[in-house]
LUMGU-875911 format. One record per atom (N, C-alpha, C, O): residue number from 1; x, y, z. Coordinates in nm, 4 decimals, always signed. Each point is the difference from the previous one (the first is absolute). Example, Ala and Ser with C-alpha at 12.3 -4.5 7.8 and 13.67 -1.06 7.14 Angstrom:
! LUMGU-875911
   i        u        v        w
   1  +1.3190  -0.5690  +0.7800
   1  -0.0890  +0.1190  +0.0000
   1  +0.0900  +0.1200  +0.0000
   1  +0.1036  -0.0019  +0.0665
   2  -0.1386  +0.1069  -0.1385
   2  +0.0820  +0.1190  +0.0060
   2  -0.0770  +0.1090  +0.0730
   2  +0.0509  +0.1108  +0.0169
END
This chain:
! LUMGU-875911
   i        u        v        w
   1  +0.4120  +0.1591  +0.0607
   1  -0.0166  -0.0813  +0.1181
   1  -0.1460  -0.0439  +0.0172
   1  -0.0272  -0.1090  +0.0504
   2  -0.0661  +0.1947  -0.0928
   2  -0.1413  -0.0386  +0.0076
   2  -0.0251  -0.1250  -0.0836
   2  -0.0715  -0.0911  +0.0417
   3  +0.1308  +0.0884  -0.1588
   3  -0.0211  -0.1136  -0.0887
   3  +0.0661  -0.1265  +0.0551
   3  -0.0569  -0.1087  -0.0095
   4  +0.1749  +0.1222  +0.0663
   4  +0.0659  -0.1160  +0.0579
   4  -0.0841  -0.0600  +0.1123
   4  -0.0155  -0.1218  +0.0085
   5  -0.0380  +0.2068  +0.0764
   5  -0.0837  -0.0475  +0.1102
   5  -0.1280  -0.0647  -0.0524
   5  -0.0436  -0.1027  +0.0520
   6  -0.0165  +0.1623  -0.1546
   6  -0.1234  -0.0551  -0.0561
   6  +0.0249  -0.1358  -0.0648
   6  -0.0796  -0.0924  +0.0166
   7  +0.1893  +0.0802  -0.0900
   7  +0.0328  -0.1287  -0.0632
   7  +0.0216  -0.1067  +0.1070
   7  -0.0426  -0.1143  -0.0163
   8  +0.1081  +0.1515  +0.1241
   8  +0.0215  -0.0949  +0.1105
   8  -0.1353  -0.0499  +0.0533
   8  -0.0180  -0.1193  +0.0244
   9  -0.0749  +0.2112  -0.0072
   9  -0.1333  -0.0381  +0.0477
   9  -0.0744  -0.0848  -0.1026
   9  -0.0682  -0.0958  +0.0362
  10  +0.0812  +0.1306  -0.1639
  10  -0.0682  -0.0743  -0.1062
  10  +0.0504  -0.1437  -0.0103
  10  -0.0757  -0.0916  -0.0320
  11  +0.2028  +0.0740  +0.0594
  11  +0.0546  -0.1362  -0.0036
  11  -0.0621  -0.0859  +0.1094
  11  -0.0196  -0.1200  -0.0190
  12  -0.0112  +0.1803  +0.1325
  12  -0.0579  -0.0768  +0.1099
  12  -0.1529  -0.0037  -0.0042
  12  -0.0618  -0.0874  +0.0609
  13  +0.0010  +0.1817  -0.1324
  13  -0.1468  +0.0057  -0.0082
  13  -0.0426  +0.0296  -0.1442
  13  -0.0172  +0.1162  -0.0368
  14  +0.0000  -0.2210  -0.0449
  14  -0.0345  +0.0178  -0.1411
  14  -0.1308  +0.0757  -0.0251
  14  -0.0218  +0.0491  -0.1108
  15  -0.0657  -0.0389  +0.2117
  15  -0.1241  +0.0768  -0.0164
  15  +0.0301  +0.1469  -0.0298
  15  -0.0801  +0.0687  -0.0634
  16  +0.1945  -0.0217  +0.1090
  16  +0.0376  +0.1390  -0.0260
  16  +0.0257  +0.0244  -0.1484
  16  -0.0199  +0.1108  -0.0499
  17  +0.0645  -0.2156  -0.0204
  17  +0.0186  +0.0126  -0.1456
  17  -0.1356  +0.0256  -0.0654
  17  -0.0115  +0.0829  -0.0902
  18  -0.0907  -0.1545  +0.1363
  18  -0.1347  +0.0204  -0.0536
  18  -0.0490  +0.1422  +0.0272
  18  -0.0658  +0.0606  -0.0846
  19  +0.0977  -0.0080  +0.2019
  19  -0.0379  +0.1379  +0.0325
  19  +0.0681  +0.0983  -0.0949
  19  -0.0632  +0.0939  -0.0483
  20  +0.1910  -0.1152  +0.0216
  20  +0.0732  +0.0883  -0.0906
  20  -0.0577  -0.0092  -0.1414
  20  -0.0111  +0.1010  -0.0695
  21  -0.0254  -0.2211  +0.0274
  21  -0.0619  -0.0163  -0.1319
  21  -0.1354  +0.0708  -0.0063
  21  -0.0346  +0.0586  -0.1025
  22  -0.0414  -0.0638  +0.2108
  22  -0.1293  +0.0704  +0.0049
  22  +0.0222  +0.1517  -0.0094
  22  -0.0758  +0.0699  -0.0673
  23  +0.1781  -0.0204  +0.1338
  23  +0.0332  +0.1426  -0.0095
  23  +0.0350  +0.0363  -0.1437
  23  -0.0437  +0.1028  -0.0517
  24  +0.1225  -0.1877  -0.0118
  24  +0.0354  +0.0232  -0.1409
  24  -0.1244  +0.0054  -0.0878
  24  -0.0118  +0.0876  -0.0857
  25  -0.0798  -0.1795  +0.1065
  25  -0.1247  -0.0021  -0.0783
  25  -0.0780  +0.1293  +0.0184
  25  -0.0553  +0.0538  -0.0959
  26  +0.0508  -0.0040  +0.2187
  26  -0.0684  +0.1276  +0.0259
  26  +0.0668  +0.1130  -0.0760
  26  -0.0673  +0.0811  -0.0637
  27  +0.1990  -0.0758  +0.0702
  27  +0.0732  +0.1067  -0.0679
  27  -0.0206  -0.0086  -0.1508
  27  -0.0203  +0.1016  -0.0665
  28  +0.0255  -0.2235  +0.0131
  28  -0.0184  -0.0175  -0.1445
  28  -0.1377  +0.0452  -0.0451
  28  -0.0141  +0.0556  -0.1090
  29  -0.0867  -0.0782  +0.1903
  29  -0.1358  +0.0393  -0.0374
  29  -0.0212  +0.1510  +0.0101
  29  -0.0997  +0.0525  -0.0495
  30  +0.1934  +0.0170  +0.1137
  30  -0.0124  +0.1460  +0.0121
  30  +0.0243  +0.0710  -0.1323
  30  -0.0402  +0.1150  -0.0175
  31  +0.1059  -0.1832  -0.0756
  31  +0.0201  +0.0572  -0.1324
  31  +0.1252  +0.0837  -0.0165
  31  +0.0199  +0.0579  -0.1068
  32  +0.0649  -0.0491  +0.2071
  32  +0.1246  +0.0759  -0.0117
  32  +0.0981  -0.0792  -0.0847
  32  +0.0608  -0.0957  +0.0479
  33  -0.0454  +0.1346  -0.1717
  33  +0.0842  -0.0765  -0.0929
  33  +0.1485  +0.0301  +0.0176
  33  +0.0839  -0.0727  -0.0532
  34  -0.0503  +0.1774  +0.1262
  34  +0.1405  +0.0385  +0.0173
  34  +0.0820  -0.1119  +0.0652
  34  +0.1150  -0.0223  -0.0379
  35  -0.1717  -0.0461  +0.1329
  35  +0.0721  -0.1045  +0.0727
  35  -0.0369  -0.1407  -0.0442
  35  +0.0472  -0.0973  +0.0587
  36  -0.1292  +0.0850  -0.1592
  36  -0.0513  -0.1308  -0.0418
  36  +0.1110  -0.1014  -0.0279
  36  -0.0105  -0.1152  +0.0419
  37  +0.1158  +0.1557  -0.1114
  37  +0.1062  -0.0947  -0.0337
  37  +0.0735  -0.0470  +0.1256
  37  +0.0459  -0.1141  +0.0053
  38  -0.0341  +0.2004  +0.0957
  38  +0.0617  -0.0410  +0.1259
  38  -0.0915  -0.0949  +0.0766
  38  +0.0466  -0.0972  +0.0595
  39  -0.1764  +0.1252  -0.0609
  39  -0.0953  -0.0878  +0.0675
  39  -0.0043  -0.1370  -0.0659
  39  -0.0146  -0.1017  +0.0678
  40  +0.0274  +0.0991  -0.2009
  40  +0.0057  -0.1292  -0.0704
  40  +0.1211  -0.0802  +0.0477
  40  -0.0084  -0.1208  +0.0218
  41  +0.1199  +0.1897  -0.0061
  41  +0.1208  -0.0675  +0.0465
  41  -0.0166  -0.0464  +0.1455
  41  +0.0478  -0.1073  +0.0370
  42  -0.1153  +0.1882  +0.0447
  42  -0.0266  -0.0411  +0.1379
  42  -0.0880  -0.1246  +0.0042
  42  +0.0188  -0.0865  +0.0855
  43  -0.1130  +0.0771  -0.1759
  43  -0.0851  -0.1177  -0.0053
  43  +0.0838  -0.1255  -0.0243
  43  -0.0217  -0.1032  +0.0635
  44  +0.1165  +0.1128  -0.1545
  44  +0.0894  -0.1125  -0.0295
  44  +0.0850  -0.0324  +0.1229
  44  +0.0144  -0.1165  +0.0367
  45  +0.0416  +0.2196  +0.0266
  45  +0.0835  -0.0195  +0.1188
  45  -0.0782  -0.0715  +0.1098
  45  +0.0494  -0.0952  +0.0603
  46  -0.1705  +0.1412  -0.0351
  46  -0.0810  -0.0587  +0.1069
  46  -0.0429  -0.1431  -0.0321
  46  +0.0056  -0.0871  +0.0869
  47  -0.0478  +0.0621  -0.2099
  47  -0.0420  -0.1352  -0.0365
  47  +0.1165  -0.0990  +0.0049
  47  -0.0168  -0.1151  +0.0404
  48  +0.1343  +0.1610  -0.0819
  48  +0.1174  -0.0880  -0.0020
  48  +0.0775  +0.0011  +0.1321
  48  +0.0894  -0.0818  +0.0214
  49  -0.1249  +0.1751  +0.0660
  49  +0.0755  +0.0189  +0.1260
  49  +0.1465  +0.0296  -0.0312
  49  +0.0906  -0.0504  +0.0663
  50  -0.0698  +0.1318  -0.1670
  50  +0.1341  +0.0360  -0.0462
  50  +0.0487  +0.1222  +0.0775
  50  +0.0113  +0.1091  -0.0558
  51  +0.0173  -0.1280  +0.1835
  51  +0.0320  +0.1118  +0.0893
  51  +0.1292  +0.0703  -0.0372
  51  +0.0172  +0.1181  +0.0300
  52  +0.0737  -0.1893  -0.0951
  52  +0.1279  +0.0595  -0.0399
  52  -0.0221  +0.1243  -0.0863
  52  +0.0684  +0.1010  +0.0165
  53  -0.1631  -0.1092  -0.1072
  53  -0.0302  +0.1146  -0.0868
  53  -0.0555  +0.1166  +0.0806
  53  +0.0301  +0.1159  -0.0284
  54  -0.1106  -0.1470  +0.1284
  54  -0.0625  +0.1042  +0.0815
  54  +0.1006  +0.0696  +0.0906
  54  -0.0171  +0.1174  +0.0330
  55  +0.1208  -0.1881  +0.0070
  55  +0.0977  +0.0543  +0.0940
  55  +0.1294  +0.0473  -0.0659
  55  +0.0916  +0.0458  +0.0683
  56  -0.0844  -0.0567  -0.1990
  56  +0.1196  +0.0379  -0.0727
  56  +0.0375  +0.1460  +0.0258
  56  -0.0872  +0.0859  +0.0130
  57  +0.2167  -0.0590  -0.0058
  57  +0.0469  +0.1381  +0.0177
  57  +0.0197  +0.0712  -0.1344
  57  +0.0480  +0.1132  -0.0050
  58  -0.0853  -0.1806  -0.1020
  58  +0.0137  +0.0580  -0.1335
  58  -0.1006  +0.1141  -0.0204
  58  -0.0905  +0.0210  +0.0808
  59  +0.1092  +0.0501  -0.1892
  59  -0.0933  +0.1081  -0.0344
  59  -0.1415  -0.0546  -0.0161
  59  -0.0966  +0.0612  +0.0456
  60  +0.0854  -0.1757  -0.1101
  60  -0.1309  -0.0605  -0.0209
  60  -0.0641  -0.0388  +0.1338
  60  -0.1204  +0.0174  +0.0191
  61  +0.2008  -0.0694  +0.0720
  61  -0.0507  -0.0342  +0.1318
  61  -0.0554  +0.1222  +0.0720
  61  -0.1048  -0.0073  +0.0641
  62  +0.1754  +0.1194  -0.0747
  62  -0.0481  +0.1245  +0.0625
  62  -0.1295  +0.0467  -0.0650
  62  -0.0907  +0.0468  +0.0689
  63  +0.0811  -0.0592  -0.2018
  63  -0.1233  +0.0382  -0.0707
  63  -0.1172  -0.0864  +0.0466
  63  -0.1100  +0.0498  +0.0240
  64  +0.1354  -0.1789  -0.0117
  64  -0.1052  -0.0911  +0.0446
  64  -0.0493  +0.0368  +0.1395
  64  -0.1204  +0.0006  +0.0256
  65  +0.2125  +0.0296  +0.0633
  65  -0.0399  +0.0326  +0.1365
  65  -0.0806  +0.1290  +0.0080
  65  -0.0747  +0.0196  +0.0959
  66  +0.0883  +0.0688  -0.1946
  66  -0.0803  +0.1224  -0.0019
  66  -0.1466  -0.0294  -0.0291
  66  -0.0873  +0.0792  +0.0355
  67  +0.0594  -0.1928  -0.1002
  67  -0.1383  -0.0369  -0.0351
  67  -0.0383  -0.1321  +0.0660
  67  -0.0743  -0.0797  -0.0572
  68  +0.1250  +0.0576  +0.1765
  68  -0.0135  -0.1287  +0.0665
  68  -0.1241  -0.0118  +0.0876
  68  -0.0352  +0.0931  +0.0724
  69  -0.0304  -0.2083  -0.0798
  69  -0.1118  -0.0262  +0.0911
  69  +0.0463  -0.0597  +0.1338
  69  -0.0813  -0.0151  +0.0912
  70  +0.2079  -0.0184  -0.0782
  70  +0.0469  -0.0696  +0.1190
  70  -0.0202  +0.0770  +0.1308
  70  -0.0500  -0.0584  +0.0961
  71  +0.0862  +0.1852  -0.0883
  71  -0.0195  +0.0697  +0.1282
  71  -0.1460  +0.0050  +0.0460
  71  -0.0269  +0.0188  +0.1186
  72  -0.0665  -0.0354  -0.2112
  72  -0.1418  +0.0050  +0.0380
  72  -0.0417  -0.1190  +0.0863
  72  -0.1027  +0.0062  +0.0676
  73  +0.1804  -0.1138  -0.0690
  73  -0.0346  -0.1173  +0.0808
  73  +0.0831  -0.0092  +0.1281
  73  -0.0205  -0.0900  +0.0815
  74  +0.1125  +0.1816  -0.0646
  74  +0.0837  +0.0007  +0.1195
  74  -0.0786  +0.0579  +0.1167
  74  -0.0528  +0.1107  -0.0109
  75  +0.0438  -0.1832  +0.1230
  75  -0.0726  +0.0533  +0.1155
  75  +0.0584  +0.1336  +0.0458
  75  +0.1206  +0.0230  -0.0095
  76  -0.2074  +0.0638  +0.0590
  76  +0.0417  +0.1354  +0.0389
  76  +0.1129  -0.0015  +0.1026
  76  +0.0901  +0.0837  -0.0062
  77  -0.0939  -0.1769  +0.0994
  77  +0.1050  -0.0056  +0.1025
  77  +0.1356  -0.0339  -0.0612
  77  +0.1022  +0.0571  +0.0381
  78  -0.1022  -0.1506  -0.1336
  78  +0.1253  -0.0368  -0.0685
  78  +0.0501  +0.1165  -0.0839
  78  +0.1197  +0.0289  -0.0027
  79  -0.2119  +0.0378  -0.0659
  79  +0.0363  +0.1142  -0.0835
  79  +0.0661  +0.1083  +0.0864
  79  +0.1040  +0.0546  -0.0368
  80  -0.1645  -0.0246  +0.1503
  80  +0.0537  +0.1028  +0.0900
  80  +0.1386  -0.0399  +0.0500
  80  +0.0895  +0.0842  +0.0066
  81  -0.0708  -0.2105  +0.0283
  81  +0.1301  -0.0465  +0.0488
  81  +0.1072  +0.0122  -0.1077
  81  +0.1121  +0.0423  +0.0285
  82  -0.1457  -0.0788  -0.1513
  82  +0.0964  +0.0099  -0.1101
  82  +0.0342  +0.1457  -0.0264
  82  +0.1172  +0.0340  -0.0166
  83  -0.2172  +0.0521  +0.0124
  83  +0.0261  +0.1416  -0.0257
  83  +0.0831  +0.0630  +0.1117
  83  +0.0814  +0.0888  -0.0255
  84  -0.1015  -0.1342  +0.1478
  84  +0.0810  +0.0480  +0.1123
  84  +0.1461  -0.0412  -0.0187
  84  +0.0911  +0.0787  +0.0258
  85  -0.0696  -0.2019  -0.0707
  85  +0.1361  -0.0476  -0.0261
  85  +0.0656  +0.0815  -0.1112
  85  +0.1174  +0.0357  +0.0094
  86  -0.1934  -0.0069  -0.1137
  86  +0.0525  +0.0786  -0.1114
  86  +0.0398  +0.1387  +0.0485
  86  +0.1069  +0.0499  -0.0351
  87  -0.1919  +0.0123  +0.1151
  87  +0.0319  +0.1329  +0.0527
  87  +0.1250  -0.0028  +0.0864
  87  +0.0816  +0.0919  -0.0062
  88  -0.0655  -0.1962  +0.0867
  88  +0.1192  -0.0124  +0.0830
  88  +0.1245  -0.0137  -0.0871
  88  +0.1040  +0.0589  +0.0295
  89  -0.1149  -0.1368  -0.1367
  89  +0.1138  -0.0158  -0.0908
  89  +0.0346  +0.1308  -0.0699
  89  +0.1175  +0.0310  -0.0199
  90  -0.2186  +0.0449  -0.0169
  90  +0.0236  +0.1285  -0.0668
  90  +0.0719  +0.0973  +0.0910
  90  +0.0820  +0.0796  -0.0458
  91  -0.1123  -0.0854  +0.1751
  91  +0.0655  +0.0882  +0.0965
  91  +0.1447  -0.0405  +0.0217
  91  +0.0835  +0.0827  +0.0366
  92  -0.0544  -0.2085  -0.0591
  92  +0.1366  -0.0485  +0.0137
  92  +0.0336  -0.0347  +0.1430
  92  -0.0779  +0.0232  +0.0924
  93  +0.1941  -0.0784  -0.0772
  93  +0.0490  -0.0418  +0.1305
  93  +0.1298  +0.0744  +0.0256
  93  +0.0877  +0.0034  -0.0863
  94  -0.0747  +0.0555  +0.2026
  94  +0.1232  +0.0686  +0.0368
  94  +0.0981  -0.1021  +0.0556
  94  -0.0308  -0.0703  +0.0963
  95  +0.1477  +0.0622  -0.1563
  95  +0.0998  -0.0948  +0.0473
  95  +0.0571  +0.0482  +0.1319
  95  +0.0247  +0.1193  +0.0181
  96  -0.0043  -0.2103  +0.0720
  96  +0.0584  +0.0329  +0.1290
  96  -0.0987  +0.0563  +0.0990
  96  +0.0386  +0.0353  +0.1114
  97  -0.1636  -0.0257  -0.1480
  97  -0.0995  +0.0505  +0.0939
  97  -0.0707  -0.1171  +0.0638
  97  -0.0004  -0.1110  -0.0531
  98  -0.0588  +0.1369  +0.1665
  98  -0.0761  -0.1045  +0.0667
  98  -0.1465  +0.0401  -0.0004
  98  -0.0313  +0.1190  -0.0009
  99  -0.0583  -0.2156  +0.0017
  99  -0.1427  +0.0325  +0.0036
  99  -0.0327  +0.0786  +0.1263
  99  +0.0652  -0.0161  +0.1031
 100  -0.1660  +0.1005  -0.1123
 100  -0.0437  +0.0768  +0.1161
 100  -0.0377  -0.0931  +0.1133
 100  -0.0649  -0.1025  -0.0207
 101  +0.1064  +0.1396  +0.1406
 101  -0.0364  -0.0789  +0.1173
 101  +0.0892  -0.1217  +0.0215
 101  -0.0173  -0.0720  +0.0983
 102  +0.1127  +0.0475  -0.1885
 102  +0.0872  -0.1150  +0.0165
 102  +0.1105  +0.0353  +0.0984
 102  +0.0577  +0.1085  -0.0066
 103  -0.0291  -0.1991  +0.0961
 103  +0.1047  +0.0225  +0.0975
 103  +0.1364  -0.0239  -0.0633
 103  +0.0136  -0.0776  -0.0946
 104  +0.0872  +0.1457  +0.1487
 104  +0.1364  -0.0196  -0.0495
 104  +0.0483  -0.1369  +0.0420
 104  -0.0338  -0.0462  +0.1089
 105  +0.1124  -0.0201  -0.1928
 105  +0.0530  -0.1320  +0.0369
 105  +0.0857  +0.0100  +0.1262
 105  +0.0628  +0.1028  +0.0254
 106  -0.0610  -0.2099  +0.0526
 106  +0.0751  -0.0038  +0.1243
 106  +0.1483  +0.0306  -0.0211
 106  +0.0605  +0.0697  +0.0815
 107  -0.0016  -0.1204  -0.1888
 107  +0.1438  +0.0180  -0.0248
 107  +0.0332  +0.1462  -0.0242
 107  +0.1129  +0.0425  +0.0250
 108  -0.2080  +0.0345  -0.0729
 108  +0.0260  +0.1403  -0.0321
 108  -0.0094  +0.0894  +0.1226
 108  +0.0407  +0.1160  -0.0065
 109  -0.0917  -0.1648  +0.1155
 109  -0.0175  +0.0810  +0.1213
 109  +0.1246  +0.0164  +0.0775
 109  -0.0002  +0.0656  +0.1041
END
């Protein structure tokens, strides 16, 4: 979900793509060769704006997201909101329950 939100922002503000590329350049200069091939692929994704590859549910898509510069450009408030949504989804929804503080419908009274 973090990546989906970031891609949405990048589509509306292309400067964020430049920020992600700058993050990639920093990581590449660090010398960590373990993720180099993923960072190379991220460079292609960002330059081509090939978001489908970044959001893929495939194994490769999951690998890419593990070495992704995208969350680094997501504003903290957006990141917190997305993580809150994820936590709510993980907790699940109880069927037949009503939210706390919600009044009973008139017909049920």
